[in-house]
C-alpha positions as CSV (number, residue, x, y, z in Angstrom):
1,M,-64.1,-49.3,148.7
2,L,-61.8,-46.4,149.4
3,S,-63.5,-45.8,152.8
4,F,-63.1,-49.5,153.6
5,L,-59.4,-49.4,152.8
6,L,-58.9,-46.3,154.9
7,A,-60.7,-47.9,157.8
8,A,-58.7,-51.1,157.5
9,S,-55.4,-49.1,157.4
10,A,-56.4,-47.2,160.5
11,S,-57.2,-50.4,162.4
12,L,-53.9,-52.0,161.5
13,T,-51.9,-48.9,162.6
14,S,-53.7,-49.1,166.0
15,L,-52.5,-52.6,166.6
16,P,-49.6,-53.0,169.1
17,A,-46.3,-53.4,167.5
18,T,-44.7,-56.9,167.8
19,A,-42.4,-56.7,170.8
20,R,-38.8,-57.2,169.9
21,P,-36.7,-59.2,172.4
22,E,-34.2,-57.1,174.2
23,P,-30.7,-57.7,172.9
24,K,-28.5,-59.7,175.3
25,P,-26.0,-57.5,177.1
26,D,-22.3,-57.6,176.3
27,V,-20.2,-59.7,178.7
28,V,-16.7,-58.5,179.6
29,L,-14.4,-61.0,181.2
30,V,-11.5,-60.0,183.5
31,H,-8.9,-62.6,184.6
32,G,-7.2,-62.8,188.0
33,A,-3.7,-62.9,189.3
34,F,-1.2,-65.3,187.7
35,E,-3.6,-65.6,184.7
36,T,-4.2,-64.2,181.2
37,A,-7.3,-63.8,179.1
38,E,-6.7,-67.3,177.8
39,I,-8.5,-68.7,180.9
40,W,-11.8,-67.7,179.4
41,R,-11.5,-69.4,176.0
42,G,-14.1,-72.1,176.7
43,V,-16.4,-69.7,178.4
44,E,-16.2,-67.2,175.6
45,A,-17.1,-69.8,173.0
46,A,-20.1,-71.0,174.9
47,L,-21.4,-67.5,175.6
48,R,-21.1,-66.5,172.0
49,H,-22.9,-69.7,171.0
50,D,-25.7,-68.5,173.2
51,G,-25.9,-65.1,171.5
52,Y,-23.8,-62.9,173.7
53,R,-21.1,-60.5,172.5
54,V,-18.1,-61.3,174.6
55,L,-14.9,-59.3,175.3
56,S,-12.0,-60.6,177.3
57,I,-9.2,-58.5,178.6
58,D,-5.5,-59.1,179.1
59,L,-4.5,-56.8,182.0
60,P,-1.2,-55.0,181.6
61,G,2.0,-56.7,182.7
62,R,1.6,-60.1,181.3
63,P,2.4,-61.8,177.9
64,G,-0.8,-60.7,176.2
65,N,-0.4,-57.0,177.2
66,V,3.3,-56.4,178.0
67,A,4.2,-53.6,180.4
68,P,7.0,-53.2,182.9
69,A,6.1,-54.5,186.4
70,D,6.9,-51.2,188.0
71,A,4.4,-49.3,185.7
72,V,1.5,-51.5,186.7
73,S,-1.1,-50.5,189.4
74,L,-4.7,-51.0,190.2
75,T,-5.4,-47.7,188.4
76,V,-3.7,-49.0,185.3
77,Y,-5.8,-52.1,185.4
78,R,-9.0,-50.1,186.0
79,E,-8.2,-47.8,183.0
80,A,-7.5,-50.8,180.7
81,V,-11.0,-52.2,181.5
82,L,-12.7,-48.7,181.3
83,N,-11.1,-48.3,177.8
84,V,-12.9,-51.4,176.7
85,I,-16.3,-50.9,178.2
86,G,-16.2,-47.2,177.1
87,K,-16.7,-48.5,173.6
88,T,-19.8,-50.5,174.3
89,R,-23.2,-49.2,173.6
90,R,-25.0,-50.5,176.6
91,P,-24.1,-51.3,180.2
92,V,-22.1,-54.6,180.4
93,I,-22.0,-57.7,182.5
94,L,-18.6,-57.4,184.0
95,V,-17.1,-60.6,185.2
96,G,-14.0,-60.9,187.4
97,H,-12.2,-64.0,188.6
98,S,-10.2,-64.0,191.8
99,F,-8.0,-60.8,192.0
100,G,-10.1,-59.6,189.0
101,G,-12.8,-58.9,191.6
102,M,-10.6,-56.0,192.8
103,V,-10.3,-54.7,189.2
104,I,-14.1,-54.9,188.4
105,S,-15.0,-53.2,191.7
106,S,-12.7,-50.3,190.9
107,V,-14.1,-50.0,187.4
108,A,-17.8,-50.0,188.6
109,D,-17.0,-47.5,191.3
110,A,-15.5,-45.2,188.6
111,A,-18.2,-45.7,186.0
112,P,-21.3,-47.3,187.5
113,E,-23.4,-46.2,184.5
114,K,-21.4,-48.6,182.3
115,V,-22.0,-51.7,184.3
116,R,-25.3,-53.6,184.4
117,T,-24.1,-56.3,186.7
118,L,-20.8,-57.3,188.4
119,V,-20.2,-61.1,188.6
120,Y,-17.6,-62.2,191.1
121,V,-16.2,-65.7,190.3
122,A,-14.4,-67.0,193.3
123,A,-13.4,-63.4,193.5
124,L,-12.2,-60.7,195.9
125,L,-15.2,-58.5,196.9
126,P,-13.4,-55.6,198.5
127,R,-14.5,-52.7,200.7
128,D,-12.7,-49.4,200.7
129,G,-9.1,-49.7,201.8
130,D,-8.9,-53.5,201.2
131,S,-6.1,-55.1,199.1
132,L,-5.4,-58.6,198.0
133,L,-2.9,-58.9,200.7
134,S,-5.3,-57.8,203.4
135,L,-8.1,-60.0,202.3
136,A,-5.7,-63.0,201.9
137,T,-4.4,-62.4,205.4
138,A,-8.0,-62.5,206.7
139,D,-8.6,-65.8,204.9
140,P,-7.0,-68.6,207.0
141,G,-8.4,-71.2,204.6
142,S,-6.4,-70.0,201.7
143,Q,-3.4,-72.2,201.0
144,V,-1.5,-69.9,198.6
145,A,0.9,-68.2,200.9
146,P,3.4,-71.1,201.5
147,H,3.8,-71.5,197.8
148,L,4.1,-67.8,196.9
149,I,7.5,-66.7,195.5
150,V,8.2,-63.0,195.7
151,D,10.9,-61.5,193.5
152,K,11.2,-57.9,194.8
153,A,14.2,-57.1,192.5
154,N,12.0,-57.6,189.5
155,G,8.7,-56.6,191.0
156,I,6.9,-59.8,190.4
157,A,5.4,-62.7,192.3
158,S,4.8,-66.3,191.2
159,V,3.5,-69.6,192.5
160,A,5.8,-72.6,193.0
161,E,5.4,-74.8,190.0
162,D,4.9,-78.0,192.0
163,A,1.9,-76.6,193.8
164,R,0.0,-74.9,191.0
165,G,-2.1,-77.7,189.8
166,E,-3.3,-78.8,193.2
167,L,-3.9,-75.2,194.3
168,F,-5.8,-74.0,191.3
169,A,-7.5,-77.2,190.0
170,N,-7.8,-79.6,193.0
171,D,-11.1,-80.9,191.5
172,A,-9.4,-82.0,188.3
173,D,-7.3,-85.0,187.2
174,A,-3.5,-84.8,186.8
175,G,-3.7,-84.0,183.1
176,V,-5.9,-80.9,183.7
177,Q,-3.8,-79.9,186.7
178,A,-0.7,-80.0,184.5
179,A,-2.3,-77.8,181.9
180,V,-3.5,-75.3,184.5
181,A,0.0,-75.2,186.1
182,N,1.6,-74.5,182.7
183,A,-0.8,-71.6,182.1
184,V,0.2,-69.7,185.3
185,V,2.2,-66.6,184.6
186,P,4.2,-64.2,186.9
187,E,2.2,-61.3,188.4
188,P,3.2,-57.7,188.9
189,L,3.8,-57.4,192.6
190,A,2.7,-53.9,193.5
191,P,-1.0,-54.2,192.8
192,L,-1.3,-57.2,195.1
193,A,-0.6,-55.0,198.1
194,E,-2.2,-51.8,196.8
195,P,-5.3,-50.7,198.7
196,I,-8.4,-50.1,196.7
197,H,-10.0,-46.7,197.0
198,L,-13.8,-46.7,196.6
199,S,-16.0,-43.6,196.5
200,G,-19.2,-45.3,197.5
201,A,-20.7,-45.5,193.9
202,L,-20.0,-49.2,193.9
203,A,-22.8,-49.8,196.4
204,S,-25.4,-49.0,193.8
205,V,-24.2,-51.5,191.2
206,D,-26.0,-54.9,190.9
207,K,-23.8,-57.8,192.1
208,V,-23.8,-61.5,191.8
209,Y,-21.3,-63.9,193.5
210,I,-20.4,-67.3,192.1
211,H,-18.9,-69.4,195.0
212,T,-16.5,-72.3,194.4
213,A,-17.1,-74.8,197.1
214,R,-13.7,-76.6,196.9
215,D,-11.5,-73.5,196.5
216,Q,-8.1,-73.6,198.1
217,V,-7.0,-70.1,196.8
218,V,-10.0,-68.0,198.0
219,S,-11.5,-70.3,200.5
220,P,-15.3,-70.9,200.8
221,A,-15.2,-69.3,204.2
222,G,-13.3,-66.3,202.9
223,Q,-15.8,-66.0,200.0
224,A,-18.7,-66.1,202.5
225,A,-17.2,-63.5,204.7
226,M,-16.8,-61.1,201.9
227,V,-20.4,-61.5,200.8
228,A,-21.6,-61.1,204.4
229,A,-19.7,-57.8,204.5
230,T,-20.9,-56.6,201.0
231,P,-24.3,-58.3,200.3
232,V,-25.1,-59.3,196.7
233,R,-28.4,-59.8,194.8
234,K,-27.8,-63.4,194.0
235,E,-25.4,-66.2,195.0
236,V,-24.6,-69.4,193.0
237,S,-22.4,-72.2,194.3
238,L,-20.3,-74.4,192.0
239,D,-18.8,-77.7,193.3
240,T,-15.3,-76.8,191.9
241,G,-11.9,-75.5,192.9
242,H,-10.6,-72.1,192.0
243,T,-10.7,-72.5,188.2
244,P,-14.3,-73.5,187.1
245,F,-13.6,-72.1,183.6
246,V,-11.4,-75.1,183.1
247,T,-12.9,-77.8,185.3
248,N,-16.6,-77.1,184.8
249,P,-17.1,-74.4,182.1
250,A,-20.7,-75.4,181.4
251,A,-21.8,-74.7,185.0
252,L,-19.9,-71.4,185.0
253,V,-21.5,-70.3,181.8
254,A,-24.9,-71.2,183.1
255,A,-24.2,-69.2,186.3
256,I,-23.0,-66.2,184.3
257,E,-26.1,-66.3,182.1
258,Q,-28.3,-66.5,185.2
259,A,-26.7,-63.3,186.4
260,T,-27.9,-61.5,183.2
261,M,-31.5,-62.2,184.1
């Protein structure tokens, strides 16, 4: 009997261990210009429901993270995100919307080992030396410039109230457009014209681009031109304007989850 038990024990220990599913990566969400982390509320809830740990960041210089406009820069934005992802145990899925593409690019260039995949949502996808200003100037389909209000004395920029809804949520009804317009905040001016400095490390980081086919802020042609200049692993197109997290959050969540695979 003893010899039988020993043999049975040996055979059990030789069986392959049951494979445990790999834990889902953390998702870190970075908003764009004239926005706060509140834009991600619906996306956060859906991703958490699907088993992801989600962190959203208020960049310095807005109501959720107050800082003087003249103290804000791309470096300050980068450090704010690095501080968050530095506390995660595994490389993250780093998602940036619009101007947030500049920020996540800077972060990944500084710490590529902390980023599993960059997800650009209707976002700026810069090369070394680009700025929001230079990329916007190169995008004739963008309709923001006529509605931009620059307050140099206070170091901020804003978007005319009567244009916000149509610009950011042209694929939505009047009620949603009004809600989007009310959520727009002033933006520190200096980072919008500040060139990004990339060392080359960004090139090695996995990238996915989520296009927004009706966008009037970063136009579809502008998005395509940036992806042509900096190829990405995967592209997804949503039939929305600039704010899919409001007008079609389910499709955006699905696209972000595709990027994790």
